[in-house]
GUKOL-21309 format. One line per 2 residues: number of its first residue (from 1); for each residue y, z, x of N, C-alpha, C. Coordinates in steps of 0.1 Angstrom, whole numbers. Example, Ala and Ser with C-alpha at 12.3 -4.5 7.8 and 13.67 -1.06 7.14 Angstrom:
residues 2
1) -57/78/132/-45/78/123/-33/78/132; -22/71/128/-11/71/137/0/79/129
This chain:
residues 76
1) 1182/-899/1407/1186/-894/1420/1175/-885/1425; 1170/-887/1437/1159/-879/1442/1165/-867/1449
3) 1159/-855/1447/1164/-843/1453/1159/-843/1468; 1168/-839/1477/1166/-839/1491/1169/-825/1497
5) 1159/-820/1505/1161/-807/1512/1163/-810/1526; 1174/-804/1532/1177/-806/1546/1178/-792/1552
7) 1171/-790/1563/1172/-777/1570/1181/-778/1582; 1189/-768/1584/1198/-767/1595/1194/-755/1604
9) 1198/-756/1616/1194/-745/1626/1203/-733/1624; 1215/-734/1618/1224/-723/1616/1233/-726/1604
11) 1239/-715/1598/1249/-717/1588/1261/-726/1592; 1265/-724/1605/1276/-732/1610/1273/-746/1611
13) 1261/-750/1615/1257/-764/1615/1257/-770/1601; 1252/-762/1591/1252/-766/1577/1266/-768/1572
15) 1275/-759/1576/1289/-760/1571/1296/-772/1577; 1293/-776/1589/1299/-788/1595/1294/-800/1588
17) 1281/-801/1585/1276/-813/1578/1281/-814/1563; 1282/-803/1556/1287/-803/1543/1302/-807/1543
19) 1309/-802/1553/1324/-805/1554/1325/-820/1556; 1316/-826/1564/1317/-841/1566/1315/-848/1553
21) 1305/-843/1545/1303/-850/1532/1315/-848/1523; 1321/-836/1523/1333/-834/1514/1344/-843/1519
23) 1346/-845/1532/1356/-854/1537/1354/-868/1532; 1342/-873/1532/1338/-886/1527/1342/-887/1512
25) 1338/-877/1504/1342/-878/1489/1357/-878/1488; 1364/-870/1496/1379/-869/1494/1385/-882/1498
27) 1381/-889/1508/1386/-902/1512/1383/-912/1501; 1371/-912/1496/1367/-922/1486/1375/-920/1473
29) 1378/-908/1469/1384/-905/1456/1399/-902/1457; 1404/-901/1470/1418/-897/1472/1422/-884/1465
31) 1414/-874/1466/1416/-861/1460/1409/-851/1469; 1416/-839/1471/1409/-829/1479/1398/-822/1470
33) 1389/-816/1477/1377/-810/1470/1381/-799/1461; 1390/-791/1465/1394/-779/1457/1400/-784/1443
35) 1408/-794/1444/1414/-800/1432/1403/-807/1423; 1395/-814/1430/1384/-821/1423/1375/-811/1415
37) 1371/-800/1423/1363/-790/1417/1369/-783/1405; 1382/-780/1406/1389/-774/1395/1389/-783/1383
39) 1392/-796/1384/1392/-806/1373/1378/-808/1368; 1368/-809/1377/1355/-811/1373/1350/-799/1364
41) 1353/-787/1369/1349/-775/1362/1355/-773/1348; 1367/-779/1347/1374/-779/1334/1369/-790/1325
43) 1360/-798/1329/1355/-809/1321/1364/-821/1320; 1373/-822/1330/1383/-833/1330/1377/-846/1337
45) 1366/-844/1344/1360/-855/1351/1346/-857/1346; 1341/-870/1347/1328/-873/1342/1317/-866/1350
47) 1305/-866/1345/1293/-861/1351/1285/-872/1358; 1292/-882/1363/1284/-893/1370/1278/-887/1383
49) 1268/-894/1388/1260/-889/1400/1269/-885/1412; 1280/-893/1414/1289/-890/1425/1296/-877/1423
51) 1301/-875/1411/1308/-862/1409/1298/-850/1409; 1286/-852/1404/1276/-841/1405/1273/-838/1419
53) 1271/-848/1427/1269/-846/1442/1280/-839/1449; 1292/-843/1446/1304/-837/1452/1306/-823/1448
55) 1304/-820/1435/1304/-806/1430/1294/-797/1437; 1282/-802/1438/1271/-795/1445/1275/-793/1460
57) 1280/-803/1466/1284/-801/1480/1295/-791/1481; 1305/-790/1472/1315/-781/1473/1310/-767/1470
59) 1301/-765/1461/1295/-752/1458/1287/-747/1471; 1280/-756/1477/1273/-753/1489/1283/-749/1500
61) 1294/-756/1502/1304/-753/1511/1310/-739/1509; 1313/-735/1497/1318/-722/1494/1308/-711/1497
63) 1295/-714/1494/1285/-704/1497/1283/-702/1512; 1283/-713/1520/1282/-712/1534/1294/-705/1540
65) 1305/-708/1535/1317/-702/1541/1317/-687/1538; 1312/-683/1527/1311/-668/1524/1300/-662/1533
67) 1289/-669/1535/1279/-664/1544/1284/-662/1558; 1291/-671/1563/1297/-670/1576/1307/-659/1577
69) 1316/-658/1567/1326/-647/1567/1318/-633/1567; 1308/-632/1560/1300/-619/1560/1294/-617/1573
71) 1288/-627/1579/1282/-625/1593/1293/-621/1603; 1305/-627/1602/1316/-623/1611/1320/-609/1609
73) 1321/-605/1597/1325/-591/1594/1315/-581/1600; 1303/-584/1600/1293/-575/1605/1292/-575/1620
75) 1296/-587/1626/1296/-588/1641/1308/-581/1647; 1318/-579/1640/1330/-573/1646/1329/-558/1647
């Protein structure tokens, strides 16, 4: 799998795109991302490329969400 870097104009744009990818994974696997990540982190799911990509997308989602929450706290 080739590593790909994508640049977004804002954390919100990035969050929207990552959320779209998470939605795709969820529909494909019939499992929500939070439950998937819990099971994956516990070693209950394989490390195939699709799961690794989904886990990375979910980590990115959590990071972006935290970044946006911090920005909103400072804006208020």
